[in-house]
C-alpha positions in Angstrom: 74.2 79.9 -4.5 71.9 78.9 -7.3 70.5 81.8 -9.3 67.4 81.8 -11.6 66.5 83.7 -14.7 63.0 84.9 -14.9 61.2 82.6 -17.4 59.9 85.6 -19.3 63.5 86.6 -20.2 64.3 84.2 -22.9 66.5 86.4 -25.1 69.3 84.3 -26.7 71.8 87.1 -26.1 71.3 86.9 -22.4 71.5 83.1 -22.2 74.6 83.0 -24.5 76.6 85.9 -23.1 75.6 85.8 -19.5 74.4 82.4 -18.3 76.6 80.5 -20.8 79.9 82.0 -19.9 79.7 82.7 -16.1 79.5 80.2 -13.2 76.8 80.3 -10.5 79.5 81.4 -8.1 80.3 84.4 -10.2 76.7 85.6 -10.2 76.1 84.9 -6.5 72.5 86.0 -6.8 73.4 89.2 -8.7 71.3 88.8 -11.8 67.8 89.9 -10.9 65.3 90.5 -13.7 66.2 94.2 -13.7 69.9 93.4 -14.1 69.3 91.0 -16.9 67.1 93.6 -18.7 69.8 96.2 -18.2 72.6 94.0 -19.6 70.4 93.0 -22.5 69.5 96.5 -23.5 73.1 97.8 -23.3 74.6 94.9 -25.3 72.0 94.7 -28.1 74.2 96.4 -30.7 77.6 95.5 -29.4 79.8 93.3 -31.6 79.8 89.6 -30.7 83.6 89.5 -29.9 83.1 92.3 -27.3 80.0 91.2 -25.4 81.6 88.5 -23.3 84.4 90.9 -22.2 81.8 93.4 -21.1 79.7 90.9 -19.1 82.8 89.5 -17.3 84.1 93.0 -16.5 80.6 93.9 -15.3 80.5 91.0 -12.9 84.1 91.6 -11.8 83.5 95.2 -10.9 80.5 94.2 -8.9 82.4 91.7 -6.8 85.6 93.8 -6.4 84.0 97.2 -5.7 84.4 98.5 -2.2 81.6 101.0 -2.8 78.5 100.8 -0.6 76.5 100.1 -3.7 78.6 97.8 -5.9 75.8 97.2 -8.4 75.7 100.9 -9.2 79.5 100.8 -9.8 79.1 97.9 -12.3 76.1 99.6 -14.0 78.0 102.9 -14.4 80.9 101.0 -16.1 78.6 99.2 -18.5 76.6 102.3 -19.3 79.7 104.4 -20.1 81.5 101.7 -22.1 78.4 100.9 -24.2 77.6 104.6 -24.6 80.8 105.2 -26.6 80.6 101.9 -28.4 77.0 102.5 -29.5 77.7 106.1 -30.5 80.6 104.8 -32.7 78.6 102.0 -34.3 75.7 104.4 -35.1 78.1 106.5 -37.1 79.3 103.6 -39.2 77.9 103.6 -42.7 77.1 99.9 -42.7 76.3 97.1 -40.2 79.1 95.7 -38.1 78.3 92.2 -39.4 79.3 93.4 -42.9 82.3 95.5 -41.8 83.8 92.6 -39.8 83.4 89.9 -42.5 86.1 90.0 -45.2 83.9 88.3 -47.8 81.0 90.7 -47.2 83.3 93.6 -47.0 84.8 92.8 -50.5 81.2 92.6 -51.9 80.4 95.9 -50.3 83.5 97.5 -51.8 82.5 96.2 -55.2 79.1 97.7 -54.8 80.4 101.1 -53.8 82.8 101.2 -56.8 79.9 100.3 -59.1 77.7 103.0 -57.5 80.4 105.6 -58.1 80.8 104.5 -61.7 77.0 104.9 -62.2 77.2 108.3 -60.7 79.9 109.3 -63.1 77.7 108.2 -66.0 74.6 110.0 -64.6 76.4 113.3 -63.9 79.0 113.5 -66.7 77.4 116.6 -68.1 78.7 118.5 -65.0 82.3 118.0 -66.0 85.1 116.5 -64.0 84.9 119.0 -61.1 81.1 118.6 -60.8 81.3 114.8 -60.9 84.0 114.9 -58.3 81.8 116.8 -55.9 79.0 114.3 -56.4 81.3 111.4 -55.6 82.9 113.2 -52.6 79.4 113.6 -51.1 78.7 109.9 -51.7 81.9 108.9 -50.0 81.2 111.2 -47.1 78.0 109.2 -46.5 80.4 106.2 -45.8 82.6 108.2 -43.4 85.3 108.3 -46.0 87.0 111.6 -47.0 88.7 111.4 -50.4 91.5 113.7 -51.3 90.4 117.4 -51.9 87.0 116.7 -50.4 87.3 119.9 -48.3 87.6 122.1 -51.4 84.9 124.0 -53.2 84.3 123.9 -56.9 86.5 126.9 -57.7 89.3 125.6 -55.5 89.2 122.3 -57.4 90.1 124.2 -60.6 93.4 125.3 -58.9 94.2 121.7 -58.2 93.9 120.8 -61.8 92.0 118.5 -64.1 94.4 115.6 -64.1 94.7 115.3 -60.3 90.9 115.5 -59.8 90.2 112.8 -62.4 92.7 110.5 -60.8 90.7 110.7 -57.5 87.6 110.0 -59.5 89.3 106.9 -60.9 90.1 105.8 -57.3 86.5 106.2 -56.2 85.5 103.9 -59.0 88.0 101.2 -58.0 86.9 98.3 -55.8 90.5 98.0 -54.5 90.4 101.6 -53.2 87.1 101.0 -51.4 88.2 97.7 -49.9 91.3 99.4 -48.4 89.3 102.2 -46.9 86.6 100.0 -45.5 89.1 97.6 -44.0 90.9 100.6 -42.4 87.5 101.7 -40.9 87.0 98.2 -39.5 90.5 98.0 -37.9 90.3 101.4 -36.3 86.7 101.0 -35.1 87.4 97.6 -33.5 90.5 99.0 -31.7 88.5 102.0 -30.4 85.9 99.6 -29.0 88.7 97.8 -27.1 89.9 101.1 -25.8 86.4 102.0 -24.7 85.9 98.8 -22.7 89.2 99.1 -20.9 91.3 96.5 -22.8 94.1 99.1 -23.2 95.7 100.7 -20.3 95.7 100.1 -16.5 93.4 97.0 -16.6 94.4 95.8 -20.1 97.5 95.5 -22.3 99.8 98.4 -22.9 99.4 100.8 -25.9 97.3 98.5 -28.0 94.7 95.8 -27.3 95.7 92.2 -27.2 93.4 91.5 -30.2 94.9 94.4 -32.1 98.5 93.3 -31.3 97.8 89.7 -32.4 96.2 90.9 -35.7 99.3 93.1 -36.3 101.7 90.2 -35.7 99.7 88.1 -38.1 100.0 90.8 -40.8 103.7 91.0 -40.1 104.0 87.3 -40.7 102.1 87.5 -43.9 104.4 90.3 -45.1 107.5 88.2 -44.3 105.9 85.3 -46.2 105.3 87.6 -49.2 108.9 88.9 -49.1 110.2 85.3 -49.0 108.2 84.3 -52.0 109.0 87.3 -54.3 112.0 88.5 -56.2 112.9 91.5 -58.2 114.4 91.3 -61.7 115.9 93.8 -64.1 116.0 94.1 -67.9 119.2 92.1 -68.0 117.5 89.2 -66.1 119.4 89.7 -62.9 117.3 88.5 -59.9 117.5 89.5 -56.3 115.4 88.0 -53.4 112.9 90.7 -52.3 113.6 89.8 -48.7 117.3 90.8 -49.1 116.3 94.1 -50.7 114.0 94.8 -47.8 116.8 94.0 -45.2 119.1 96.6 -46.9 116.5 99.3 -47.2 115.0 101.9 -44.7 111.9 99.7 -44.6 114.0 97.6 -42.2 113.4 99.1 -38.7 117.0 98.7 -37.6 118.3 100.5 -40.7 115.7 103.2 -40.2 116.7 103.7 -36.5 120.4 104.0 -37.4 119.6 106.5 -40.2 117.4 108.6 -37.8 120.2 108.6 -35.2 122.8 109.7 -37.8 120.5 112.5 -38.9 119.8 113.7 -35.4 123.5 113.6 -34.6 124.4 115.6 -37.7 121.8 118.3 -37.1 122.8 118.5 -33.4 126.5 119.0 -34.3 125.6 121.6 -37.0 123.4 123.4 -34.5 126.1 123.4 -31.8 128.6 124.9 -34.2 126.1 127.6 -35.2 125.2 128.7 -31.7 121.9 126.9 -31.4 120.5 125.5 -28.1 118.9 122.1 -27.9 115.6 122.0 -25.9 113.4 119.0 -25.4 109.6 119.7 -24.9 107.1 117.1 -23.9 103.4 117.9 -24.4 100.5 115.9 -23.0 96.8 116.2 -23.9 94.2 117.4 -21.3 92.5 114.7 -19.1 89.4 114.6 -21.4 91.5 112.9 -24.1 92.8 110.1 -21.8 90.8 106.8 -21.5 92.3 106.2 -18.1 90.8 109.5 -16.8 87.3 109.9 -15.4 87.0 113.0 -17.6 87.4 111.0 -20.8 85.2 112.5 -23.6 85.4 109.4 -25.9 88.3 110.8 -28.0 90.2 108.2 -30.1 94.0 108.4 -30.5 93.5 109.7 -34.0 91.3 112.6 -32.7 93.8 113.4 -30.0 96.6 113.5 -32.6 94.4 116.0 -34.6 94.1 118.1 -31.5 97.9 118.3 -31.2 98.3 119.0 -34.9 95.9 121.9 -34.9 97.5 123.3 -31.7 100.9 123.1 -33.2 99.8 125.0 -36.3 98.9 127.9 -34.1 102.2 127.6 -32.1 104.3 127.5 -35.3 102.4 130.5 -36.8 103.0 132.6 -33.7 106.7 131.9 -33.3 107.0 132.4 -37.0 105.6 135.9 -36.7 108.3 136.6 -34.1 110.9 135.6 -36.6 111.9 132.4 -34.8 113.1 129.7 -37.2 113.9 126.6 -35.2 114.8 123.1 -36.5 113.1 120.2 -34.8 112.3 116.6 -34.7 108.8 115.6 -33.5 108.2 112.2 -32.0 104.7 110.8 -31.3 104.3 108.0 -28.8 101.5 106.5 -26.8 100.7 106.5 -23.1 99.8 103.1 -21.7 96.1 103.7 -22.5 96.9 104.4 -26.1 96.6 108.2 -25.9 99.3 109.9 -27.9 101.7 112.6 -26.5 104.4 114.6 -28.2 108.1 115.0 -27.7 109.8 117.8 -29.7 113.5 118.2 -29.9 114.1 121.8 -30.9 117.3 123.5 -32.0 116.8 127.2 -31.7 119.1 130.3 -31.5 120.1 130.8 -27.8 118.6 134.3 -27.6 115.2 133.0 -28.9 114.8 130.0 -26.6 112.7 131.7 -24.0 110.4 133.3 -26.5 109.7 129.9 -28.2 109.1 128.2 -24.8 106.7 130.9 -23.7 104.6 130.6 -26.9 104.5 126.8 -26.8 103.6 126.8 -23.0 100.8 129.3 -23.4 99.0 127.1 -26.0 99.8 123.8 -24.3 98.2 124.7 -21.0 95.3 126.9 -22.3 92.6 124.2 -22.5 91.3 123.0 -19.1 93.8 125.0 -17.2 92.0 124.3 -14.0 93.5 120.8 -14.0 97.0 122.3 -13.5 96.5 123.7 -10.0 97.9 120.7 -8.2 101.3 120.4 -6.6 102.7 119.2 -9.9 101.8 122.5 -11.6 101.9 122.5 -15.4 104.4 119.6 -15.7 101.8 117.0 -16.4 100.8 119.0 -19.5 104.0 120.8 -20.5 107.6 120.1 -19.6 110.9 121.5 -21.0 114.5 120.5 -20.6 117.7 122.2 -21.8 120.1 119.7 -23.3 123.8 120.0 -23.1 125.4 120.1 -26.5 125.0 117.7 -29.4 125.9 114.6 -27.4 123.2 115.3 -24.9 120.6 115.8 -27.6 121.5 112.5 -29.3 121.7 110.6 -26.0 118.3 111.9 -25.0 116.5 111.1 -28.2 118.1 107.7 -28.8 115.9 106.0 -26.2 112.8 107.3 -27.9 114.0 106.0 -31.3 114.8 102.6 -29.7 111.3 102.4 -28.2 109.5 103.5 -31.3 111.5 101.9 -34.1 113.9 99.1 -33.2 115.5 97.8 -30.0 117.9 95.4 -31.7 121.1 95.0 -29.7 119.6 96.7 -26.7 119.1 94.1 -23.9 118.2 94.2 -20.2 116.1 97.4 -20.6 112.5 97.8 -19.5 110.1 100.3 -20.8 109.2 102.7 -17.9 105.7 103.4 -19.2 104.5 99.8 -19.7 106.9 97.6 -17.7 107.5 95.6 -20.9 110.9 94.5 -22.1 112.0 97.1 -24.7 111.8 94.7 -27.7 108.2 93.8 -26.7 107.4 97.5 -26.2 108.6 98.2 -29.8 106.2 95.7 -31.3 103.2 97.1 -29.3 104.1 100.8 -30.1 104.5 100.0 -33.8 101.2 98.1 -33.9 99.6 101.2 -32.2 101.0 103.6 -34.8 99.9 101.3 -37.7 96.4 100.7 -36.4 95.7 104.4 -35.9 97.6 105.6 -38.9 99.9 107.9 -36.9 103.2 109.3 -38.2 105.8 108.7 -35.5 108.6 110.9 -36.6 108.8 114.2 -38.5 111.7 116.5 -39.2 110.9 120.2 -39.7 113.4 121.2 -42.4 117.0 120.9 -43.4 119.0 118.6 -45.6 116.6 116.4 -47.5 117.0 112.7 -46.6 116.1 111.7 -50.2 119.3 113.4 -51.5 121.3 111.8 -48.7 120.1 108.3 -49.8 120.7 109.0 -53.5 124.3 110.2 -52.7 125.0 106.9 -50.9 124.1 105.1 -54.2 127.0 106.9 -55.9 129.7 105.4 -53.6 131.6 103.6 -56.3 131.0 106.2 -59.1 133.6 108.7 -60.2 132.1 112.2 -59.4 133.5 115.3 -61.3 131.0 117.7 -59.7 132.7 119.2 -56.5 129.3 119.9 -54.8 128.0 116.4 -55.3 131.4 114.9 -54.6 131.5 116.5 -51.1 128.0 115.3 -50.4 128.7 111.7 -51.6 131.9 111.6 -49.5 130.0 112.8 -46.4 127.0 110.5 -46.8 129.0 107.4 -47.5 130.9 108.0 -44.3 127.7 108.7 -42.2 128.8 112.3 -41.5 125.4 114.1 -41.7 126.8 117.5 -40.4 129.3 117.6 -43.3 126.5 116.6 -45.7 124.4 119.5 -44.4 127.3 121.9 -45.0 127.8 120.5 -48.6 124.2 121.5 -49.3 124.7 125.0 -47.9 123.5 124.6 -44.3 120.1 124.2 -42.8 119.0 127.8 -43.3 119.7 127.9 -47.1 118.2 126.3 -50.1 119.8 123.0 -51.0 122.7 123.2 -53.5 121.7 119.8 -54.8 118.3 118.9 -56.2 116.6 115.6 -57.1 115.9 114.4 -60.7 112.5 112.9 -61.3 111.0 110.7 -63.9 107.2 110.8 -64.5 105.0 107.7 -64.6 101.3 107.1 -65.0 99.8 104.9 -62.3 96.7 102.6 -62.5 94.4 105.6 -61.8 95.7 107.7 -64.6 97.7 109.9 -62.2 101.1 111.3 -63.2 103.5 110.4 -60.4 107.1 111.3 -60.0 109.9 108.9 -59.1 113.4 109.9 -58.1 116.0 108.7 -60.6 119.0 110.9 -59.7 120.5 114.1 -58.4 122.0 117.2 -59.9 124.0 120.3 -59.0 126.5 121.5 -61.6 126.1 118.1 -63.4 123.4 115.4 -63.3 124.0 111.9 -62.0 121.5 109.1 -62.5 121.2 106.7 -59.6 118.3 104.5 -60.9 119.3 103.6 -64.5 117.9 100.0 -64.3 114.3 99.1 -64.4 113.2 96.5 -61.9 110.0 94.7 -61.4 108.6 92.4 -58.7 107.6 88.9 -59.6 106.9 85.7 -57.8 109.8 83.3 -57.4 109.9 80.5 -59.8 109.7 77.1 -58.0 112.9 75.1 -58.0 112.8 72.1 -60.4 112.5 68.9 -58.5 115.5 66.5 -58.9 114.4 63.0 -60.0 115.4 60.3 -57.6 118.5 58.3 -58.6 117.6 54.8 -59.7 119.5 51.5 -59.1 121.7 50.4 -62.0 120.3 47.2 -63.3 123.5 46.2 -65.1 124.0 42.6 -64.0 127.7 42.7 -64.8 128.3 45.1 -61.8 129.1 43.6 -58.4 126.5 43.6 -55.7 128.5 46.1 -53.6 128.7 48.5 -56.6 125.0 48.3 -57.2 124.2 48.7 -53.5 126.4 51.8 -53.2 124.8 53.4 -56.3 121.2 52.7 -55.0 122.1 54.1 -51.6 123.9 57.2 -52.9 121.1 59.6 -51.8 120.9 57.9 -48.3 124.7 58.1 -48.1 124.7 61.8 -48.8 121.9 62.4 -46.2 123.8 60.4 -43.5 126.9 62.3 -44.2 125.1 65.6 -43.8 123.7 64.6 -40.4 126.4 62.2 -38.9 129.4 63.0 -41.1 129.6 59.2 -41.6 129.0 57.0 -44.6 126.9 53.8 -44.7 130.1 51.7 -44.8 131.4 53.5 -41.7 128.2 52.9 -39.8 128.1 49.2 -40.8 131.8 48.9 -39.8 131.1 50.4 -36.4 128.2 48.1 -35.8 130.5 45.1 -36.6 133.0 46.5 -34.1 130.4 46.9 -31.4 129.2 43.2 -31.8 132.7 41.8 -31.2 134.2 40.9 -27.9 137.2 43.2 -28.3 138.6 45.2 -25.4 137.0 48.7 -25.1 140.3 50.5 -25.7 140.7 48.5 -29.0 137.1 49.3 -30.0 137.7 53.0 -29.4 140.8 52.9 -31.5 139.0 51.2 -34.4 136.1 53.7 -34.1 138.5 56.6 -34.5 140.0 54.9 -37.6 136.7 53.9 -39.1 136.8 56.7 -41.7 140.2 55.6 -42.9 139.5 51.8 -42.8 136.3 52.0 -44.8 137.5 54.2 -47.7 
């Protein structure tokens, strides 16, 4: 059925994003003048890359809706989606056309840095703390919260002059502003995709397709960077940066193994010391879930903030009761990108119920009316008692595989998304990076930094009995013994780290671990390394023919073809002479059996 647009409606947006992308059959007479005006008004401020998706979803909902008034269903969708999008865009400090353009964003970052420098000059009579407050207010206008921005003037004095001036230096740096504005662009775009339904039931799992593709491209760029860089020490020894990466905890598989070793060691120590392992899952109320009709527009970052603030109250209350558990907290997404928490607690057996009661009371307090269904409180709060150290490790291992690395794990499907486990890992990692969420956090116990430094001393003769025990345990991946060598989880560590101070580009004094000490001190980072670009390999000049006329034709031909000969050997394992000899055999009228015999002897006959 042919549809017509009122000639008075000539807006380019409508013709481009409605008429230009949808067939006559898709409209089927839907777009009256009122519909066109409604779509135009709702899409006016929406980013270009989102408009087409919204219009298509609008039409799709109209045709698929079983409601008596499908147009109303489509209008409600578009109104709600654009409501959150427009509210988000209105809070942005600059136009989306600038934020989404790398060149314009860089120019804006430069302008912000210059403005901050000018403010420092104008207000230098107020001193460092006064200048900082002026700059913090300026950054707040850009929806950016620099470090210490929540503190008052007197509280800044407690932080110290050097730390405050280092933040001022950052605010005057174009690099710092560009990173902050780029982060704002990435998180805002992903939130818009969540708002329009690109993540969850009707979209991709955990993260939007656009966000996942951008993450994969960044990963490829990182791999390319690693392949083209190397590290070199003062003695001139060079190592490819890619190999250093593969051996470090930056490598997801190395990180997963280390996490498993740590959890196993803590679980074994807890079991020996009469602790019970309990596994608590906490989910946010419906208003934080995009897939819910009650969604209030919260982003994954805002939902994570809700969990964090709630856990502060939980921790304070069980602390007042004298309960001191050890735990690992895991943050992972629901299919619609909303985070939820898993907490593996190790707590004294007689204190288990008290901890559970405290946690449950806070977890179900908000919107408790939602929990009166047949499922009870389980959708919001669930607890399981785990059997011994093996049960704890087995239970947590699947969460580590899904959130870090699934290397070596085949034929497993992620229950939440239906994706193969290795695909789910990529999506979950992209989700955490985009929203800036920390996936794993240990509460206390043996510092992993000391564990890593001890492993560096594997081939060093240790005459300190405390460090010797720790090195022996760490180099054999026995984390429980490592915990005991430090004095246990409930005591101050018997081994401490040794630091070296450095001044960074912002004038801030930073500390870098260079060793460990107990009775004696051992340096683990004695060499100074720096990263540099790999030097290009010198090109080998092509070998030229020998023009010496006294040499035979065969000798000169063999010399000219030396490069070709090497190439042929690398591919076919045959020389030019062999190939020519076999061609000669093939052209003769010899019997097939004789030919095959000659072929098999070609290497010997042509030497």
